[in-house]
C-alpha positions as CSV (number, residue, x, y, z in Angstrom):
1,M,155.3,-29.1,115.9
2,H,154.8,-26.1,119.1
3,L,154.7,-22.7,118.5
4,P,155.2,-19.7,121.0
5,V,152.8,-17.4,119.9
6,G,151.1,-16.6,122.8
7,S,154.2,-15.5,124.6
8,L,155.4,-14.0,121.3
9,F,152.3,-11.6,121.3
10,E,152.9,-10.8,124.7
11,G,156.0,-9.7,124.3
12,L,154.9,-7.3,121.2
13,I,152.0,-6.0,123.4
14,D,154.2,-5.1,126.1
15,W,157.0,-3.3,123.9
16,L,154.3,-1.7,122.2
17,K,152.7,-0.3,125.2
18,A,156.2,0.7,126.7
19,N,157.6,2.5,123.6
20,V,154.4,3.9,121.2
21,T,152.5,5.1,124.3
22,G,153.5,9.0,123.0
23,L,152.9,8.7,119.2
24,S,149.6,6.9,120.2
25,R,148.4,9.6,122.3
26,F,149.8,12.2,119.8
27,M,148.1,10.6,117.0
28,S,144.9,10.6,119.0
29,G,145.2,14.3,120.1
30,I,145.2,15.3,116.7
31,L,142.5,13.2,115.8
32,V,140.2,14.2,117.9
33,A,141.2,17.9,117.1
34,M,140.4,17.6,113.5
35,V,136.6,15.5,114.4
36,S,136.0,18.0,116.5
37,G,136.7,21.0,114.1
38,L,134.5,19.5,111.3
39,G,131.9,18.9,113.6
40,N,131.7,22.5,114.5
41,I,132.1,24.0,111.2
42,L,129.2,21.4,110.0
43,I,127.0,22.8,113.1
44,Y,127.3,26.6,112.7
45,P,126.0,27.1,109.7
46,P,122.2,27.0,108.8
47,A,121.1,23.6,107.3
48,P,120.0,25.3,104.0
49,V,123.5,26.9,103.3
50,L,125.2,23.9,103.8
51,I,123.0,22.2,101.3
52,A,123.9,25.0,98.9
53,I,127.6,24.7,99.3
54,F,127.4,21.1,98.9
55,A,125.5,21.5,96.0
56,I,127.6,24.0,94.3
57,V,131.0,22.1,95.4
58,A,129.1,19.1,93.9
59,W,128.5,20.9,90.6
60,L,132.2,22.5,90.0
61,L,133.3,19.4,91.1
62,A,131.1,16.6,89.1
63,G,128.4,18.5,86.7
64,K,124.7,19.4,87.5
65,K,123.3,16.0,87.7
66,A,125.7,15.4,91.0
67,A,124.5,18.7,92.2
68,F,121.1,18.0,91.8
69,F,121.3,14.8,93.8
70,V,123.1,16.5,96.7
71,A,120.5,19.0,96.8
């Protein structure tokens, strides 16, 4: 039994290249902007301030033990 798997996938890849490139670039741009923004937010404040913020959030969400573990 012979299945033409190679030609099927080649056709699928060609179709994806022709029809999904714009969507892929759009989604890529959104993800790059989100990651860059998050990186900038995490780089801006000093480390002790970030530690305090994460500890407070952990305390509010999970309790004292989690806050101690985070800090």
